[in-house]
N, C-alpha and C positions, 0 to 999 in steps of 0.2 A: 461390435459390443461383445464384452467378454462375458463367458459362463461364470454363473455364479454355484459355486460348491457350498452344501451346507451340511455341516459337521457337528452333529452331537456327540461330543465326546466324553462320554460315560465311563464311570470307572468300572464297571463291568462289560458295556457294549459300546461299540462305535455305530452311530447310523451315519451313512454319509450318502449323500445323492446330489443332486441338481434342482436349483430354486424354480419353483413352479410345478414341480411333481408332486403327486398325492403322497408315494411312498419312498423310502430311501432307496439308491440302486444295490447298496450292499449293507448288510449288518454283520460284524465280525466281532469276536472278543477282543479287547484292549487288552491285549498281552501278548507276550511269546511265551510257548508252553514246550515241555520235553516229554513225551511218551515213554511209557516202559522200555520199549522197543528202539528208543533213539538214544544217542549219546550227547546231542546237542538240540540247542533251543530252537525251534521252528516258528515260522510266521502262521497266524492263524486265516483261516479262509472260512467262507459262510458252511462250508460241509464239516468242520472240525471239532464242531462245538460238542457232539455227545462223545468226543473221547477224551475232553478236558477233564472230566471228573476223576480219571485214574491219572494224570500227568501232572508235573511241578510245573508251577506258573510264574511267571514274573510279570507286575504290573506296573505301569508308571503312574497310576494314580492310586492315592491312597486316601480314605474318606473325603472323596470329592474333588481332592486337590492335586496338582502337578507335583511330585515329588522325584521323578526321574526322567528330565527332559531329553537325556541320549537315548534312553529308550521309547520314548514318546515318539521321538524323530525317526528311529529305526521302524516302529509301526506304522507310521505317516507315510513314510516313503514307500513302503510295501501296500499300503492302501493307494495311494495316488500313482502308482507306477503300475501295479500289476491290477488293481482291480477296478479302478475308475478310470485309468489310462487318460490321464491330464496333463496338461502342461501348466504349472502354477503360475508362470510369468503371464499368462495370457488368460487366468481367471481370478476372480475375488471371491473371498471366500468370507462365509458366515460361520462363526464359531460358538459353542455355547462355553460357558464358565461361570462357576458358581458365585454366589454374592460373597463380598467380603475377603476376595482373595488377595493376599499379599502381595505388596508391591514386587517382591523380589519374584514371585510366581509370574505374575503380569508381565515383566521383563522377560523372564524365560520364555514364555508364551510367544510374544512379539518377536522375539529374536527367530524363535523357531519359523514361523509364519513369512517373515521379511528377509531374515538374512540368510536362513538354511534351505527354504524352499522357494523365496523369492516371489510370493503372490501380487499380484498387482494391487490389492487393497483388501482390507480387513472390516469386520464389523463384530462387534462382540456383544453376545446378550444373553441373560441369565436366563435359566429354564422358565421359571415360574412368567416371566412376561410373556414368552412364546408359547406356553400351555395358554394363557389368557386370549391371546390373538387368534390362535387357533379357535377355542370355545366360541370365542365372539364371532368367529366368522360362519360358524353352522348356526349361530342363533342371531341372526342380524336384526331381529325385531324385538328382541326379548332382554329383559333385565338378566345380564349375566351372572348371574349370581353361581468247627473242626479246626477253628484255630487257622493254619496256611493252606488247609486244602478248600479253599474260597469255593471252587466252583460245583464241589460234590455236596458241600453243606447247601449252597443256593439251591440245588436241586433237592435236596431232602426238605428245605424250607417251603419251596414252592409246591411241593408234591403234598406235603404231611401237616403244615401249619395252618392254623384258624385264628380268628379273633374272638375271645370269650367275651360273651355278654353279661358272665355272673362270674366271676374268677373263684371268688369263695366256695360256690356252688361247684364248680368244676373241678376245684381242687380236692374235694371230699369223693369225688367220683373216680378221680385218678389213682387215689389211694387204695380202692378196692383190688381184688386180686381175682386172676382169671376171666371169666367172660363177664363178669359184672362191670370191669373198667371198659368204659366204652371207648377210651381213648388209645388203648395200647394199640399199636400196628409195628411192622417189622420192616425196616428197609435194609435192602441187601446191598452190600458193598460191590463195587466193580474189583473183580480178581485180575483183570488185563488179560485173561487168557480164554476162558469161555464165554464171558461177557464183559464188555469193555464200558458198559453203562450201568450205573445203579438203577435199582427201582424199587418199587414198593412190592413187598411179597403178597399182600393179598389186598387188592384194590376196594373189595366189599368191605373188609375189616376197616379200612383206612376211614370210609365214609359213616362208621356206625355214629360218631358224634352229632350228625345230624339227627339224629332221633332224641337227642336230648333238648326238649323244646319246653321252655315256660316252666322249667322246674319239673317237668313229670319225666321220672326215671322209667324209660319203658322196658319190658322185660328182654332179656337178649333170647334170640332166636335160638330154641331149644330142639326143633327138628332138624339140624344141619344135617344134608346129605352124608351118609356115610362114605360114599365114592369119593366127595370133596375133601373129607378129613384124608382119607387114604392118599390122595392125590399129593397133599401138602407134604407126606410123609416121603415122597419117592427121590426127592432131592434132598441132599443134606447139606444146608447152608448155613449152619449154626456157629462155623468159625468166620464166617464172613459176613454177618450181619449184627443189628443191633435194634433193640426195642426201643420205642418212646412212647411216653405217656403224656406226663404234664408239660414236656418241653414243646408240645405240640400248640399251645397257647400261652405257655409263659415266653416263647421267642417274641412272638408280636407283642406281648406285653411291655416291653422295654419301650414300644413307641408312645404307649399312652400313659406308663407310670412307670420310668425308669428308676425313680427314687425307690421304689420297693425292691428294686434287684441291685440296689448298692451304686448306682449313676447318679451323681449330684448334677442332675439336669431336669429341666421342666418337659413335662409331658407334652404330648400333640396340642391337646385343647387349650391348654395353659399358653401355648409359644402362639397359636392363634389369636388368642385374647390380648397377648401383650403387643402383637402387631397390630391389631385394631386399635387400640388403645395409645398407641405413637401416633395415629394419624388425626385428622381434626374430627371433632365430635359428630359434626353433620354428617360425615361420611361413613359413621359406625353402623348404621342399618343396611346400608348399601351392601357393606363388605360383608357382613354376616348373610347376606344373601347371595355372594359370589363366591363361596368355597370351592374350589377345584381340585379334585382329586388326582395326582398324576404319580408315575412311577410304578416299578413292578410290585413294591409290596401294599400299593392300594389294592393288589388282586386278591388279598387274604379275604377268604370269606367273612362276611359280616363287619368287614370294616367300616364303612359308611356307616352303618348302624350304630355300630359300639362309637364311634366319634361323634355322633349327634346325641348319643347319651351322657358322654362326658362334657361337652360343649353347652348344652341346655342350660345347666344351673349355673353356668357361668356368666350367661348373657341375659341381659334385662328383661323382664317378662314379655314387654311388648314391642321386643326384636324377633322378626322371623330368621330361623336358622335354616339355610337351603345349601345342601352339598350336592355338588354335581359329580357324577362319576363319568370318566372318558370312554369313550367307545374302545380305545385301546391305550391305555396308560403309558406303555413302553415307548410308543412313537409319536404320541402328542406332542412333545418339544420339537421333535425333529419337523412335523408336519406344520407348526408355528413358523418355524425358519425359513421353512420351504416358502409359504405364503406372505413372509415378510421379504423373502429375496426377489419375489418375483413383481414386486411393486414397483411402479415407475420413480418413486423418490429414493429407492434402494443406494444406489451409488452414490448419491450426494450425502448418504449418511454414512459410508465409510471413510476410514483413513487409508490414504494411499502410501505406497511405499514411498514416494518422494517425499511427502509431509512426515513420515516416519523418520526419514533420514536426516531430513532438515531440524524437526522439532525435537526427535526423542520419545521413548514409550509414554513418561509419565503427563506430558501435555497434550500426547494423543490420545490418551486415555481419558481424558475428561469428557470428551465428544462421546462416551457410551454412557456418561451418568451413573457410574457405579464404580 
């Protein structure tokens, strides 16, 4: 029996491993990168992520969709040959792909899998389906209810952003000066010499927003140790750092109210309601109890609480709203794929290389139901 490679091919990270395992064998950035000390682009490895904040980056995926098959081929070749050490001709592939992908992108993906790498068979799944499968397996008896500097901006976002529960209130605080501004904090950029990774200058300062609770603006700590103040002044990093205030909660705000920031798109709560309403009315109560949060952005503090606040007024009063947070939103998709790949029916669900060569991409794709 051939081995099954599970590949969650994300725009930021590739999670890759074998069906039946709990965790992927390797996680690498889905890109090629060129550090300041190099004149050529290099392949990522699991240990190079910390250097990417100060490197030039080339990505094969943009906004979730494959835009550069040649670059993706290069990255996959490195992954399969040097990290997983597999022979594709003796392996099946379970690959994630976003919903509503264009036919041209689907054809390019199939060509990579069957023609360039020669995998024995292929199964395509969308990430939400695999997340649901994994969460259902954990609750078998319940009702499952900066522009081009992308890596450094991701690091800033992950370390400093949070979800606001009262945007109007927090904007007032963000306009205050000095210590009265509970949201101001400083991020130090990498300089490629003394430090190759960006960092938060004062981690305690970055957590001050947690003291703003239920509209009560707590007094700023006035008895700050003088030694702490002196320590901050020892290193002059002012030329290589920037302050953030309202950006810390306005960046995640795009998920909930993109229209307020000039984006002609529906917010997350409205998208959920639209998706539920497109299903049979008898399913609506169950669907509102089966909302699962996945993906790195759901790790923002207060994300689930804010989503419930936004969603509750849009849902009929007699319906319950249940939002499930995953133990690891980043690996949830891969773990669902690993579970599916280890099932006895998996091989029968796949499209084989022979079927692809006989029927072509479009007809084979019908088997995956999206």
